[in-house]
N, C-alpha and C positions, 0 to 999 in steps of 0.2 A: 289348164283355168286361171293357173294363179298369176300366171305370168301378163296374159289376158287380163285379167283383170288392175293388176298393178299397171299396165300399160294405160290403160284409159282410164287411172285415177290420176294420175300422171298428166295423163291429157288434157283432166279435165281442171288440176289444182293451173298447165299453165296456159290454157281457157282463160282462168279466171284471173291472170296475173293480166294479161294481155285486155281482158276488160277493164282493169282497174285503170291503167293507163289510159285508154279511150275513154272513162267517163270523168276521166280527170283533165284530162285535156278539156271534157266539156265545160268543164267548173273551173275555174281561176281563184278559189279561193285558197291564198296561201298558209301552205302549215312548214314552213319554216321555224324551227324549232319549237314544237308541237312535240309534245310528248299523249300516246297507247299505254293506259293505264291496265287494259282489258281488251286484251285481244286473242282469241281462239284459233287454232291451227291444225292443219294437217299433217299425220295422222295423229290417229284418234279413237278413242272407242267408238262414235259416234260419228255420221259423215259430216268434215266441213269442207268447203267452197275452193282454200287456195293450201297450199305448203307454207310451214312455217318459215321455208328461206325467202318464199315469192313473197311473204307476209312485209318479211323485212328489207326484201329487195326493192316493194311497193317502195317503204317505207323512207327509205336511200331516195331515193330519185325521188321524194315531193320535198327534202329540205327537211324530213323530221326530224329530233335529236335522239326519240329513247321507246321503246316501243317492251311491254310487261305479257312474256309470253306466260298464259294460263288453261291449265287442262287439267279439268275435274278429279285425276282419278290416278295420275302419275308427276311427280315432280318435273319441272322445269327447268331445273336449275343447270344439267346438262348441256339439254336442245339449248338454251342459251349462249351458252359456251361455244359451243356447234358454229350457231347461228355467227358470234361474231366473227370465230375464224374464218366461214365461208365468205360473209358477205362482208364487212368491216365496216368502216367509215360511221356507223351510227350502234350508242350503248342499246343494248340487248342485256335483259331480266326476265329472269323465273323465280319460282318459288314451287310453294306443296298446297293443297289443297288437306287439309284435314278430315277429309272422307272415311269412309271403309275402310278401303282398296289402301291403304296410305296406315292402317290400324289406327284410326279414330282419333284421338285427344291423345298425341303418342308422340312422347318427346325425342325419342332415338329417331324418329323422322325425321321431324325438326333438326335432332344434331347434324344427322349423312346429306343433310340438303344443303347444309352452311359449308361442307369438307369439301362437295364438287368443286373439283379444280377448275379457274378460271372465279370463282364464285361470283358467279353469278346470281346466286339466288340471294332473291331480296325479301319476298313479301311470306306470310306465315299468313294464310285463308283458312277461318273456320270451316265445318263444314257447308258443301253447297248443296246438293241434289241428296246429302241424307241428314240434314240437319233436319233437328224434328217439326222446328216453324216451317220446314217445304215439307215436312213430310203431313204433316196436320195439314198443311193447305191446301196439298193434292188428293186428299181422302184415302191417300193408297195402303194403311198399312204397315207400309215394310218397314224393318229396322231404322233404327235412326241413331245418331250420336249425337246425346246431350250433352247440351254447353254449361247450363244454368240449372240447377235444383232447389227447391224451398227457399226461391232471391238470392242465392249466391253463387256463382260459378264451379262449376264442380273440382274437386280436387286437383285435379290430372291436369287444371288449368295455369297452376302456378307454377312449373317445370317448367310450361310454356313462354310464359310470360319474363323468366328467367333467360331462358335460351334465346329469346328477341331481347332481352336487354344490353344481354351478352355480348351477344353479337352482333346489334345495332340493325334490328332487321324492323320490317314496316309487319306489324299487326292491323290486320284486317278481317271485319266480322263476319266475313262467308252469307249464308241465308240467314242470319240469325233472326229473326223478330228485331223491330225497333224496341222493348220490355227488356229484352233481353242481352242486346246492344246495349243497349246504358249501363246495365248492369257490368256487362263487361269489361265497357268502358273504364269507365270510375272502378273499377281494380285493377284494368290495367294500369290505369296513369300512378295510382296509386303504389303498384309497384316496381312506376319507374321506366315502365314504358316511355320514349316518346313520339314516335312517328303510327300513329291509329289515323285507322280510316276505312269508312261506313261503306260498306259493298252496293252499288247501287242504291244509293238510299231509297228511290223512288218507282223500284221497279215495283211487279204484284206485290210479290209476297213479302217481301221485305218492306213496304212505304212506310214514311214516318210520317209524321203530320211536320207542322210550323215549327209547331209547340218542344217536339222531342230535339228537331233538325238542329233548334236553338241551344238546349242543351249539351249536346252529343260536340256541338264547336264548341263550345262553353269546357266540354271537359278536356279539348286542345283537338278532337277528330276532325279531318280531314274526309269531305261529305262528296262521294262518291254518285256522277248524273250518267249516265248509256244511253246510246242513240236506239239500241237494241228495245227498250222501252215504250218509244212512241212509233215502231215498227209491227207490222203482225195485222191481227183480227180483232185487235183489242187495246187499240194503241193512246197510248198516254200522249193528252194533249202539248203540246210544247211549250203552251202559257203556262201547265203549269208547276214545268221545271224553270222557267224564264221568275213565275213568283219568287217560287221556294230559295234562287240565289238571290232576289232582291231583295227578300224580308229577311234571309240569316245572314248573306253578307257573301261576295264574290271571294272574298281570301279565305273561307274557310270551303270551297267544292274544286274539284277537280272532273274534267269530263275524258272519258273514256269512248272506245265504241261499241263493248261487248259481242263485237262482230265474229263473221268464221261460218256464218249455217249460211247452207244452199240456200239460194232464192234471196238471199238477201247482199245489200253493196258489200264491197270489199271496204278493207278498215278505214283504205286513205279516203275512198270516196263517201263513209259514212259521215268521217271526219266533219269531209270538207260541208252535208248536207244540216249538220247540226249546229255548225259553226251559224251553218247563214238561215235555219230557223232560228237561231236564240236570237240572234240580231234582227229577223223580223218581229221577236215580241219584242222588243226593247232593251239586251244586253247590250250593252255601248261594247265598243272595242280593247279599252282598259279592261273590261271584265272579262271578254275572251282572254285576253291576253296572260289575266290569271288565272284562270281556270287550264286554261292546252296548256300553258309554259309555265310559268315561273310557280305555281302550288304543286303540281308532279314534280318541278325538280329539287323544291326544295325538299319534297317528302323522300325522295331516293337519295338524295346528300347532293346533286348534284352542282349545287352550286357552295 
């Protein structure tokens, strides 16, 4: 049974890769030089539509510059290094999400992620599904990992900031609320953190107002928008995303897919669809270049 299940999974991932190439041929939007900062892939705790190596093969075939692999429960630094060795010809990065499986706000987990051979671990995400904000949003009553208490970052965050600074990592807010993110970004900046990312700033549980986004940008953070927010049963209108980019300024945003879920487009197709939708809502080619290429490259230190 285990062999059958493994073969079925592999067949599904391969089929997803073939579907991706067929879909891309039908959508001529170029992805040369584009970076996907938020890609989920198999194998994972939850079902994913395409394998990690196939994600990178699809991205390379589309001419993309880099992909950041994300997993909510395990570090992807080693996976990124394996993908670099297996596929090559494209930059692949990983990171760690400080959910309960990684010990929560755990400096040792970050330290070991940094030390993984290849040094492809670049991003430290605060808790996502174990974030206090996400648990309260979902009304599940589960245990959570607090990041802010009494209006201040929890004490362990000081060690996280020190590790981010010492290793020139990217500090990402995870599923923190906008109010929490503003507190954390200010503390990170004061601690010397240079690379800061607000994770999917317009997704349902983390949605910020225009005023909050302007304050985040003023603190030096880059704001991530993702195609996943515009899919599903209650999609965010793309016009809302376009209005935010225009109001705050494209120089403060980057665009990711956040894809990998069964039933959704694969990453390359999602990025093409996102670009098409944003352009239909008034985002210029210059702004697209900023949010898909220049801003993520700057955050990763590629330029």
